[in-house]
C-alpha positions as CSV (number, residue, x, y, z in Angstrom):
1,M,-43.9,31.3,-35.5
2,A,-43.9,29.6,-32.1
3,T,-46.8,30.5,-29.8
4,Q,-45.9,32.5,-26.7
5,P,-46.5,30.6,-23.4
6,L,-49.9,31.5,-22.0
7,A,-48.4,32.8,-18.7
8,E,-46.2,35.2,-20.7
9,E,-49.0,36.3,-23.1
10,L,-51.2,37.2,-20.1
11,R,-48.5,38.9,-18.0
12,P,-49.9,42.3,-17.1
13,S,-48.0,45.5,-18.1
14,T,-49.8,48.0,-15.9
15,L,-51.1,48.3,-12.4
16,D,-54.7,48.3,-13.6
17,E,-54.2,44.9,-15.3
18,Y,-52.4,43.4,-12.3
19,I,-54.4,40.8,-10.5
20,G,-54.1,40.2,-6.7
21,Q,-52.1,42.0,-3.9
22,E,-54.9,44.5,-3.4
23,H,-53.4,45.5,0.0
24,L,-50.4,46.9,-2.0
25,I,-51.6,48.1,-5.3
26,S,-55.3,48.9,-5.1
27,K,-56.3,52.6,-5.1
28,N,-54.7,54.5,-2.2
29,A,-52.7,51.3,-1.2
30,V,-49.2,52.0,0.1
31,L,-47.1,50.7,-2.8
32,R,-49.4,52.2,-5.5
33,R,-49.2,55.6,-3.8
34,S,-45.4,55.3,-3.8
35,I,-45.3,54.3,-7.5
36,E,-47.7,57.0,-8.5
37,S,-45.6,59.6,-6.7
38,G,-42.7,58.7,-8.9
39,R,-40.5,57.8,-5.8
40,I,-40.1,54.3,-4.7
41,P,-37.8,52.8,-2.0
42,S,-35.5,49.9,-2.5
43,M,-37.7,46.9,-1.6
44,I,-37.9,43.2,-0.9
45,L,-41.0,41.5,-2.4
46,W,-41.6,38.5,-0.1
47,G,-44.2,35.9,-1.0
48,P,-45.0,32.5,-2.5
49,P,-44.2,31.5,-6.1
50,G,-46.5,32.7,-8.9
51,V,-48.1,35.6,-7.1
52,G,-46.7,38.4,-9.2
53,K,-43.3,39.4,-7.8
54,T,-41.4,39.6,-11.1
55,T,-44.5,41.1,-12.9
56,L,-44.8,43.8,-10.2
57,A,-41.1,44.7,-10.6
58,N,-41.5,45.1,-14.4
59,I,-44.6,47.2,-14.0
60,I,-42.8,49.5,-11.5
61,A,-40.0,50.0,-14.0
62,N,-42.3,50.7,-16.9
63,S,-44.5,53.1,-14.8
64,L,-41.5,55.1,-13.8
65,N,-39.7,54.8,-17.2
66,L,-36.5,53.6,-15.6
67,Q,-33.8,51.3,-17.0
68,F,-34.5,47.8,-15.7
69,Y,-31.8,45.3,-15.0
70,T,-32.5,41.7,-14.0
71,L,-30.2,39.3,-12.3
72,S,-30.9,35.8,-11.0
73,A,-29.3,34.9,-7.7
74,V,-28.9,31.3,-9.0
75,S,-26.7,32.2,-11.9
76,S,-25.2,35.7,-11.1
77,G,-22.2,36.7,-9.0
78,V,-20.5,39.8,-7.6
79,K,-19.0,40.6,-11.0
80,D,-22.5,40.7,-12.6
81,V,-23.7,43.0,-9.7
82,R,-20.7,45.4,-10.2
83,Q,-21.3,45.6,-14.0
84,V,-24.9,46.6,-13.4
85,I,-23.9,49.2,-10.8
86,D,-21.4,50.7,-13.2
87,S,-23.9,50.8,-16.0
88,A,-26.5,52.4,-13.6
89,F,-24.0,54.9,-12.4
90,S,-23.5,56.1,-16.0
91,L,-27.2,56.7,-16.2
92,G,-27.1,58.9,-13.2
93,G,-28.8,56.4,-11.0
94,N,-32.1,56.2,-12.9
95,A,-32.2,52.4,-12.8
96,I,-33.9,49.5,-11.1
97,L,-32.0,46.3,-10.3
98,F,-34.3,43.3,-9.9
99,I,-32.8,40.2,-8.3
100,D,-34.9,37.1,-8.4
101,E,-34.4,34.6,-5.5
102,I,-32.3,37.1,-3.6
103,H,-32.2,34.8,-0.7
104,R,-29.8,32.6,-2.7
105,F,-27.3,35.5,-2.8
106,S,-24.3,34.9,-0.5
107,K,-23.3,37.4,2.1
108,S,-20.5,38.8,-0.1
109,Q,-22.9,39.1,-3.0
110,Q,-25.4,41.0,-0.8
111,D,-22.5,43.1,0.6
112,S,-21.7,44.2,-3.0
113,L,-25.1,45.9,-3.2
114,L,-24.9,48.0,-0.1
115,G,-23.0,51.1,-1.4
116,A,-25.1,51.4,-4.5
117,V,-28.4,51.0,-2.7
118,E,-27.4,53.6,0.0
119,K,-26.2,56.2,-2.5
120,G,-29.2,55.7,-4.8
121,T,-27.1,54.5,-7.7
122,I,-29.7,51.7,-8.1
123,T,-33.1,51.1,-6.7
124,L,-33.1,47.4,-5.6
125,I,-36.1,45.2,-5.9
126,G,-35.4,41.8,-4.6
127,A,-37.8,38.8,-4.8
128,T,-37.8,36.0,-2.4
129,T,-40.0,33.1,-1.3
130,E,-38.0,32.8,2.0
131,N,-38.3,35.0,5.1
132,P,-36.0,37.9,4.4
133,S,-35.2,38.2,8.1
134,F,-33.3,35.0,7.8
135,E,-32.0,35.2,4.3
136,V,-31.1,38.9,3.7
137,I,-28.2,40.5,5.6
138,S,-29.3,43.1,8.2
139,P,-27.5,46.1,6.6
140,L,-29.2,45.5,3.3
141,L,-32.5,44.7,4.8
142,S,-32.4,47.9,6.9
143,R,-32.1,49.8,3.6
144,C,-35.2,48.2,2.0
145,Q,-38.9,48.2,2.6
146,V,-40.3,44.7,2.8
147,Y,-43.7,44.2,1.1
148,V,-45.4,40.9,1.8
149,L,-47.3,39.4,-1.2
150,K,-50.1,37.0,-0.4
151,P,-51.3,33.8,-2.2
152,L,-53.8,34.6,-4.9
153,S,-57.4,34.3,-3.6
154,E,-60.0,32.2,-5.4
155,S,-61.6,35.3,-6.8
156,N,-58.2,36.3,-8.3
157,L,-57.7,32.8,-9.7
158,Q,-61.2,32.9,-11.2
159,L,-60.5,36.2,-13.0
160,M,-57.3,34.8,-14.3
161,L,-59.1,31.6,-15.5
162,E,-61.6,33.7,-17.4
163,K,-58.8,35.7,-19.1
164,A,-57.0,32.4,-20.0
165,K,-60.3,31.0,-21.4
166,S,-60.8,34.0,-23.7
167,V,-57.2,33.9,-25.0
168,L,-57.2,30.2,-25.6
169,E,-60.6,30.3,-27.5
170,K,-59.2,32.9,-29.8
171,R,-55.8,31.2,-30.2
172,Y,-57.3,27.8,-31.2
173,N,-60.7,29.0,-32.5
174,I,-62.6,26.7,-30.1
175,E,-65.2,26.9,-27.4
176,I,-64.2,26.3,-23.8
177,V,-66.9,25.7,-21.1
178,L,-65.8,26.3,-17.5
179,K,-68.1,23.8,-15.9
180,E,-65.8,23.1,-12.8
181,S,-62.7,24.9,-11.6
182,E,-61.8,23.3,-8.2
183,A,-59.2,21.0,-9.6
184,L,-57.4,23.8,-11.4
185,F,-57.4,25.9,-8.4
186,R,-56.0,23.0,-6.2
187,I,-53.3,22.2,-8.8
188,S,-52.3,25.9,-8.9
189,G,-52.0,26.2,-5.1
190,G,-52.5,30.0,-5.4
191,D,-49.8,30.2,-8.1
192,G,-51.0,32.1,-11.1
193,R,-48.3,30.8,-13.3
194,K,-49.2,27.2,-12.5
195,L,-52.8,27.9,-13.1
196,Y,-52.0,29.2,-16.6
197,N,-49.7,26.3,-17.3
198,A,-52.3,23.8,-16.2
199,I,-55.2,25.1,-18.3
200,E,-52.9,25.5,-21.3
201,L,-51.7,21.9,-20.9
202,Y,-55.3,20.6,-20.5
203,V,-56.7,22.5,-23.5
204,S,-53.8,21.4,-25.7
205,Q,-54.3,17.7,-24.7
206,E,-58.0,18.0,-25.5
207,I,-57.4,19.6,-28.8
208,A,-54.9,16.8,-29.6
209,S,-57.7,14.3,-29.1
210,G,-59.8,16.1,-31.8
211,K,-62.2,18.1,-29.7
212,Q,-63.5,21.6,-30.7
213,K,-65.7,22.1,-27.7
214,I,-63.8,21.6,-24.5
215,E,-65.4,21.2,-21.1
216,I,-63.3,21.9,-18.0
217,L,-64.2,19.1,-15.6
218,D,-62.4,18.4,-12.4
219,E,-62.0,14.7,-12.9
220,R,-60.6,15.1,-16.4
221,V,-58.3,17.9,-15.3
222,L,-56.8,15.8,-12.5
223,A,-56.4,12.8,-14.8
224,T,-54.8,14.9,-17.6
225,V,-52.8,17.6,-15.9
226,Q,-51.4,15.8,-12.9
227,E,-49.9,13.0,-15.0
228,N,-48.0,15.6,-17.1
229,L,-46.8,18.0,-14.5
230,V,-43.3,17.8,-13.2
231,M,-43.2,15.3,-10.3
232,Y,-41.3,17.6,-8.0
233,D,-41.6,21.3,-8.4
234,K,-39.6,23.2,-5.8
235,Q,-42.2,26.0,-6.0
236,G,-45.4,24.0,-6.3
237,E,-47.9,21.7,-4.6
238,M,-45.7,18.5,-4.9
239,H,-42.9,20.4,-3.1
240,Y,-45.1,20.9,-0.1
241,D,-46.5,17.4,-0.2
242,I,-42.9,16.0,0.0
243,V,-41.9,18.3,2.8
244,S,-45.1,17.2,4.6
245,A,-44.2,13.6,4.2
246,F,-40.7,14.2,5.4
247,I,-41.8,16.0,8.6
248,K,-44.5,13.4,9.3
249,S,-41.9,10.7,8.9
250,L,-39.6,12.4,11.5
251,R,-42.6,13.0,13.9
252,G,-43.6,9.4,13.4
253,S,-40.1,8.1,14.4
254,D,-39.4,6.4,11.0
255,P,-35.8,7.1,9.9
256,N,-36.3,5.1,6.7
257,G,-39.3,7.2,5.5
258,A,-37.4,10.4,6.6
259,V,-34.3,9.6,4.7
260,Y,-36.3,8.6,1.6
261,W,-38.2,11.9,1.4
262,L,-35.0,13.7,2.2
263,A,-33.4,12.0,-0.8
264,R,-36.3,13.2,-2.9
265,M,-35.6,16.8,-1.9
266,V,-31.9,16.4,-2.3
267,E,-32.2,15.0,-5.9
268,A,-34.5,17.8,-6.8
269,G,-31.9,20.4,-5.7
270,E,-33.9,21.7,-2.7
271,D,-32.2,24.5,-0.7
272,P,-30.4,22.7,2.1
273,K,-31.1,25.6,4.5
274,F,-34.9,25.1,3.8
275,I,-34.7,21.5,4.9
276,A,-32.5,22.3,8.0
277,R,-34.9,25.1,9.0
278,R,-37.8,22.7,9.0
279,M,-35.9,20.2,11.1
280,L,-35.0,22.9,13.5
281,I,-38.7,23.7,14.0
282,L,-39.5,20.0,14.5
283,A,-36.8,19.6,17.1
284,S,-38.6,21.9,19.4
285,E,-42.2,21.3,18.3
286,D,-42.2,17.5,18.3
287,I,-39.3,16.5,20.5
288,G,-38.8,19.4,22.9
289,N,-37.7,18.5,26.4
290,A,-38.1,14.8,25.7
291,N,-34.5,15.3,24.3
292,P,-33.2,18.8,24.5
293,N,-30.1,17.8,22.6
294,A,-32.3,17.5,19.5
295,L,-32.6,21.2,19.2
296,L,-28.9,21.7,19.7
297,L,-28.1,19.2,16.9
298,A,-30.7,20.7,14.6
299,N,-29.3,24.2,15.2
300,N,-25.7,22.9,14.5
301,C,-27.0,21.3,11.3
302,F,-28.5,24.6,10.1
303,D,-25.2,26.4,10.8
304,A,-23.2,23.6,9.1
305,V,-25.2,23.5,5.9
306,S,-25.1,27.3,5.7
307,K,-21.3,27.1,5.5
308,I,-20.9,23.9,3.4
309,G,-23.6,23.7,0.7
310,W,-24.0,20.8,-1.8
311,P,-23.2,18.0,-2.1
312,E,-21.7,17.4,1.4
313,S,-24.7,19.0,3.2
314,R,-26.8,15.9,2.3
315,I,-24.7,13.9,4.8
316,I,-25.3,16.3,7.6
317,L,-29.0,16.5,6.8
318,S,-29.2,12.7,6.8
319,Q,-27.4,12.4,10.2
320,T,-29.7,15.0,11.7
321,A,-32.9,13.5,10.2
322,I,-32.0,10.1,11.5
323,Y,-31.3,11.5,15.0
324,L,-34.6,13.4,15.1
325,A,-36.6,10.4,13.8
326,T,-35.2,8.1,16.5
327,S,-35.4,10.6,19.3
328,P,-38.2,10.3,22.0
329,K,-41.1,12.7,21.1
330,S,-43.0,15.3,23.0
331,N,-45.1,18.3,21.9
332,A,-45.6,19.5,25.5
333,A,-43.6,22.7,24.9
334,Y,-45.7,23.5,21.7
335,M,-49.0,22.8,23.5
336,A,-47.9,24.8,26.5
337,I,-47.3,28.0,24.5
338,K,-50.5,27.3,22.4
339,E,-52.6,27.0,25.6
340,A,-50.9,30.1,27.1
341,Q,-51.6,32.2,24.0
342,S,-55.2,31.0,24.0
343,L,-55.5,32.0,27.7
344,V,-54.1,35.4,27.1
345,K,-56.5,36.1,24.2
346,K,-59.3,35.0,26.4
347,T,-58.4,36.9,29.6
348,G,-56.7,39.9,28.1
349,N,-54.1,42.0,29.9
350,L,-54.3,40.8,33.4
351,P,-52.3,42.9,35.9
352,V,-48.9,41.7,37.1
353,P,-49.2,40.8,40.8
354,L,-47.6,43.6,42.9
355,H,-44.9,41.3,44.4
356,L,-43.6,40.5,40.9
357,R,-43.3,44.1,39.8
358,N,-40.0,46.0,39.6
359,A,-39.7,48.8,42.1
360,P,-36.9,51.1,40.8
361,T,-38.3,54.3,42.5
362,K,-39.3,55.2,46.0
363,L,-42.9,55.9,44.9
364,M,-43.3,52.4,43.4
365,K,-42.0,50.9,46.7
366,Q,-44.6,52.9,48.6
367,Q,-47.3,51.6,46.3
368,G,-46.3,48.0,47.2
369,Y,-44.3,47.1,44.1
370,G,-42.0,44.2,44.9
371,K,-43.4,43.8,48.4
372,D,-43.5,40.2,49.6
373,Y,-41.4,38.9,46.8
374,K,-39.3,36.1,47.9
375,Y,-35.9,35.4,46.3
376,A,-35.8,31.7,45.4
377,H,-32.0,31.3,45.9
378,G,-32.4,32.4,49.5
379,Y,-34.3,29.3,50.4
380,E,-33.5,25.6,50.7
381,G,-33.4,23.8,47.4
382,N,-33.6,27.2,45.6
383,F,-37.3,27.2,45.8
384,V,-40.0,29.1,47.6
385,N,-43.7,28.7,47.1
386,I,-45.2,32.0,45.9
387,E,-47.7,32.9,43.2
388,F,-46.4,33.7,39.7
389,L,-49.7,34.0,37.9
390,P,-52.3,36.8,38.1
391,S,-54.7,35.9,40.9
392,S,-57.8,35.4,38.6
393,I,-56.0,32.5,36.8
394,S,-54.1,31.1,39.8
395,G,-53.6,27.3,39.5
396,T,-54.0,27.2,35.7
397,Q,-51.8,24.4,34.4
398,L,-50.4,25.2,30.9
399,F,-47.5,22.8,30.8
400,V,-48.4,19.1,30.7
401,P,-45.2,16.9,30.7
402,G,-45.1,14.2,28.1
403,N,-44.9,10.5,28.7
404,N,-41.1,10.0,28.3
405,P,-38.3,9.6,30.8
406,R,-37.1,13.2,30.9
407,E,-40.6,14.8,31.2
408,S,-41.7,12.1,33.6
409,E,-38.9,13.3,35.8
410,M,-40.1,16.8,35.4
411,R,-43.6,15.8,36.4
412,S,-42.3,14.2,39.6
413,K,-40.3,17.3,40.5
414,L,-43.2,19.7,39.7
415,K,-45.6,17.5,41.6
416,A,-43.4,17.8,44.7
417,L,-43.1,21.6,44.3
418,W,-46.5,22.8,43.1
419,K,-49.6,21.3,44.8
420,R,-51.8,24.0,43.2
421,Y,-51.2,22.8,39.7
422,G,-52.3,19.2,40.1
423,Y,-49.3,17.5,38.7
């Protein structure tokens, strides 16, 4: 009989066996209280891969003794959803529908869930690695409670490693010595499933070489496991390494590197909206006002790939990546808001100067609200020199224009207008 994969063998079946997400399922935590009361809302479990979203959904169904239906958004359609809803209706609504990767459901597929969720025919549990604010339609999101699952901590992973060691020792009648664990933790990237897969692979390789006493050593783990893991795992460490290389190529103005790493993601079947969203962030963070059109093109790219999908989206992504890579760069807008936030945290809630306050009532006017405010459009050049910062931080320069034609022009204009800022 084939041996069950370690990750499945160690999958917990009760809340007490569940590792991680203490903020949700520890004693008196919000989700645990809900489960123990026997009444749970429809919910979206949002978190990185391998942190227990599917396991938690199974535990909830088992704890409440409810019929449990599972659909994958990758392979299921509206017809499958309706079949589940019909079946749940025949049970009187005592059913949970778990949808993995719900962010991949189209608008029409998500629409098909609304009535059943609202009427209580099904209790929906959706799992997603993407921000549900972007990927789940508003009417469905408003009917669900969103629970954020966190990456597993080192103490969580250590506990899982001990469990894996015990099971593997019994399975193979061997001794395993956990001398070092850093490499396994790094390979897992906070993903429990990857941790189990990695130690299972390492131990099986060591057994194949004839060893009965196996030592877990970082150097050997890296040499053995990394060579055998899939080179691009959309939900793993290599995924983030490739995304990082792609973004750094764009930031570094190398269209060749950018297109190469884009192709790696395309060939691996990466979600085109994920790639487009990263470029949209970069267009503002790394290009900004050096070329404001970059943000417009990146936004249009996101809209376009949302409508088109593969394989044509790769062309739009390529066009946008090349444009962003060859665009002038500036992180001035990013640094400005970073500096402003730092200043706010340092200085607290400074009072708004009276002349900048609204004065909708007579009492407020009597107190000086709005007094001495000067309307810029009433002056030559649509400008008048008044103070816009609280007096205690007057003259604090937060925006520092970059060294590029557009922002150099901004600097010259600001220098002529604002002596107090030192442009």
